[in-house]
N, C-alpha and C positions, 0 to 999 in steps of 0.2 A: 706560380707553380702550384701552390696549395689550392688556390682558387680554381684553377683548371681541373684539378682532381675532384673537388667538391661539386662543381657544376656538371661534370660528366657523370658523377655518381648519382646526382639528382635526376639527370635525364634518363638513366637506366631504370630508376625506380618510379618513373611516371610523374615526376615533379614538374616537367616542362609542359605537359598537356599536348604534346605532339604525338600523332599517331594513335594506335590502339594500345590501351593499357589493360593489364589484367586486374588492376585494382579498382577500376572505375568503368562503368558503362553509361551509355547515353540514355538508357531507359527505353520504354516502349511507346511513349507518347511525346510528340514534338513540343506541345505547349499545353498549359492547363486550359480547361474549357470553361472555367468560371463557376462551376458548381462545387458544392461541398463533396469531398472525396471523389471528385470527377465523375459523379453520377448524374445523369440527366433525370429530372423529376418525372414521375409518371403522368400520363395524360389526365386532364381534369375529370373528376368523378371516379377515379380508380385509386386504390390504396397501394402503397409499396408492399411488395412481397418480401417476407422475412427470409433471410438466408438460413442455412442449416445450423449454423453455430450460434445464432442469436438467442433462441429460446433456452437452450441449456446454460448459456452464459448468464442470462438475466436471472433465471431461477437459482442458479448456484450463487450468484452475487447476493440476491435477496436473502436466501437461507443463511449465508455467511454472516450477513449483518444481523439477522435475528438471533442466531446462535451466539454470536459474540456479545450482543446487547444483553441477552438473558444471562449468559455465562459470566460475564464480567460484573454484572450487578448482583449475582447470587454468590460470588466467591466469598470465602470467609475473610474476616478482617484480622490479619496476622501481623499488624504493625507492633512495634515495640511500645508505643504509647498506649495502645489498647491493652496490651498484656500488663503493663505497669499499673494502669488504672484499675483493672480487675483485681490485681493482687492487693492494691491499696484498699479497695472496697472490702475485700475478704478480711484483711487485717483489722479494719475499723469495725467490721461486723463481729469478728471474734473478740475484740476488745470490749465492745458494747455488751456482748453476751457474758463475758467474764465479770465485768463490773456490775451487771444486773444480778448475777448469781451471788456476788460478794455482798451486795446490799441486802439481799433477801436472807442471808445467813445471820 
């Protein structure tokens, strides 16, 4: 009884593959033609024509890589280890100055 309810529920949701389904379509091409992205290559001696979206996409991608590369290399070093190292160097420097002034007195 439960199995019958589940199988009828699956059939109404397109699980059986029978008939037309609103969740899936057969597509516009019967079978792949063997070329990359289903594009036929241009005739010999001719170059492929760029589509409208390609140039802006390539330029934006290149500029993104350049901006990220420069920006991430130029960011300040704000790690805890660097801060602690700078403070330790400052303390050593102040101790050396105070000991050198004590010796001169």
